[in-house]
MARSE-914441 format. One record per residue: x, y, z of N, C-alpha, C, CB in turn; residue in three letters. Coordinates in steps of 0.1 Angstrom, whole numbers, plus 5000, padded with zeros to 4 digits. Glycine has a CB too. Example, Ala and Ser with C-alpha at 12.3 -4.5 7.8 and 13.67 -1.06 7.14 Angstrom:
BEGIN
513249435078512349555078513249675078511349555090ALA512849785071513749895071512950005079514149945057SER
This chain:
BEGIN
500949885000500050005000500950125000499150015013UNK500650224992501250334990500850455000501050364976UNK501450475013500850555023500850705018501650535036UNK501850745010501750885004500650914997502850914996UNK500350814987499050824980497750834988498850694971UNK497650744998496550745007496350875014496750645016UNK497550925019497551045028497151165019499051065036UNK497651165007497251284997495851284993498051284983UNK495251154991493951144988493051204999493751004985UNK493351165012492651205023492651355025493151135034UNK493851415024494051565023493051625012495551605020UNK493051575000492251634990490851624992492551564978UNK490351514998488951505001488551605011488751355006UNK489351605022489151695033489051835029490251685043UNK489851885019490052015013488752045004491452015004UNK488351944997487151974990485951984999486851864981UNK485751915009484751925019484852065026484851805029UNK486052115029486152245035485752335024487452275040UNK486152335013485752445003484252445001486452404988UNK483652325000482152314999481452385011481652165000UNK481952355023481352425036481552575035482052375049UNK482752625031483052765030482152825020484552795027UNK481852765009480952814998479452805003481252744984UNK479152735013477752715018477052645007476952835022UNK477652545002476852454990475952364997477852364982UNK475952325009474852245014473552305017475352185025UNK473552435019472352505021471952495037471252455012UNK471052585041470652595055469552505056470352735061UNK469152445068467952375070466652455067467852315084UNK465552395063464352455060463752515073463452365053UNK463152635071462352685083460952715076463052815090UNK460052745085458652755080458552865069457752795091UNK459352985071459253085060459753045047459953215065UNK460952965047461652935035460652825029463152885038UNK460152745036459152625029457852695024458752505041UNK457252795031456152875025456452955013455652965035UNK457753025013458153105001458453014990459553185003UNK459152894992459352804981458152744975460252694985UNK457152704982455952664976455152764969455052594986UNK455152884975454452994968455153044955454353114978UNK456453044955457153084944457252984931458553114949UNK457452854935457652754926456452684920458352664930UNK455252704927453952634921453152744917453252534931UNK452752764905451852854899450452854906451752834885UNK450052974912448852994919448752924931447752954912UNK449852874937449752824950449752924960450752734953UNK448752924969448553014980448852944995447153074978UNK450052954999450152865013449352915024451652875019UNK448952815032448052865043448652805056446552815041UNK449252695056449952615068451052545064448952515075UNK451952515073453052445071453352345083454152535070UNK453952225079454252125089455652095086453251985089UNK456652125095458052115093458651995099458752245098UNK459451915092460151815098461251855108460751745086UNK461451765116462451805129463851845124462551675142UNK464351785113465651795108465851915099465951665099UNK464651975095464852095085465152045071465952205089UNK464951925069465151855055463851855048465651695057UNK462751865053461451865045460351935053461051715041UNK459451975044458152045050456952015041458352205051UNK455852005046454551995040453852115040453851905046UNK453452175029452652305029451252285023453452415022UNK450252315031448852315027448552455021448052285038UNK447752455009447552575003446052575002448252594990UNK445652684997444152714993443752624983443852844989UNK442452584984441852504973442252354975442252554958UNK442652314986442952174991444252124983441752074988UNK445152224981446452184973447452154983447052304962UNK448452064982449552034991450752034983449351894997UNK451752094988453052094983453952024993453552244980UNK454951954987456151884995457351964991456351714991UNK458052015003459352085000460452005006459352235008UNK461551995000462751935005463952015001462851795000UNK464951995012466252065009466851974997467352065022UNK467452054988468151994975469352084973467251994961UNK470352044979471552134979471352264985471952154965UNK471652374979471552514985470152564982472652614979UNK469352514974467852554971466952444974467552584956UNK465752484979464652384981464052324968463452454988UNK463652214969462952154956461352144960463651994951UNK460452164952459052174956458352074945458352344955UNK457451994949456451924941455151934947456851794939UNK454051944939452751944944452251804944451752034936UNK451651764954451251634957449751604953451451604971UNK449551504947448151474942447451384954448251394927UNK446351424956445551344966444851214960444451444972UNK444751114968445151094981446751074982444450984987UNK447251144991448851144993449151005000449251275004UNK450150944994450750814998451350845011451750744988UNK451050775022451850795036452150655041451150885047UNK453250665049453650535056454650585068454350415045UNK454350505079455250535090456750495086454850465102UNK457650575090459050535086459950585099459450615072UNK460250485106461250505117460650625126462750545111UNK461350725127460850845136460150955128462150915144UNK459650905118458851005110457850955101459751085103UNK457351015091456450975082456950995068455151045084UNK456750895059457250895046456150945037457650755041UNK456251045028455351085019455751045005455251235021UNK454950984998455250934984454951064974454350784981UNK456051104968455751214959455151184945456951294957UNK455251054942454651014929455551054917453251084928UNK456751114921457751154910459051094913457851304909UNK459351004904460650924905461951004906460750844893UNK462051124900463151204901463151274914463051294891UNK461951304920461951384933462051284945460651474934UNK461551164942461751064953460751064964463051084959UNK460650974973459850974985460751054995459550814990UNK459851115004460651215014460051185027460351385010UNK460951165038460551145051460551275058461551045058UNK459351295066459151405074459451365088457651445073UNK460851385091461251345105460551415116462751355108UNK460351335126459851385140458251405138460551515145UNK457651355128456251375127455651245125455751475115UNK454551215135453951085135452951085123453251045148UNK452650965119451650935107450351005110451350795106UNK449750985122448451065125448451205125447951025139UNK449651265129449951405127449851455113451251435133UNK450551385105450551435090449151405085451651355081UNK448551285089447151275083446251395086446451135088UNK446251425099445451535104445851665097445551545120UNK447151695095447351825088446851815074448751865088UNK447051705067446451685053444851705054446851535048UNK444251675065442651685065442351815069442051585076UNK443351915072442852045074443052095088441352065069UNK443652005097443852035111445152105112443751915120UNK445152225119446452285120447152235133446452435120UNK448452205131449052145143449152245155450552105140UNK449252195167449352275179450552355178449252195192UNK451852285173453052355170453452315156454152325180UNK453552415146453952375133455352335134453852495122UNK456252385143457752345144457652205152458752465152UNK458452115148458351975156458651995171459351855150UNK458251915179458451915192459951835194457051855200UNK460751875204462051815206461851675211462851885216UNK
């Protein structure tokens, strides 16, 4: 094994990770305002009314006027948004709820820290007691 080659490779990987962090290429976690803005900006005619944010800040569910629903997820530095078609496919997934987007490129998204019943209630029009997840 060539230790110099291994060491050089490790230094290069760490340098690239440092540059990506310095350039903020990973993006910030989603918050309620960012999720609402993304859904309103990226879906024509979508008027956001309520948001259910995942505990990790990786995804959010936004309910809009006219029974419309948007799924927002972090995708690099920018959020990605898809409108969900009802009935929304849901399944319990570890410490959260999986939402099936119906879009192979977008994929299924797990809303961490949100129980299946809580997501079902939100989709039915019930506002959560706390839209930010409980610790």
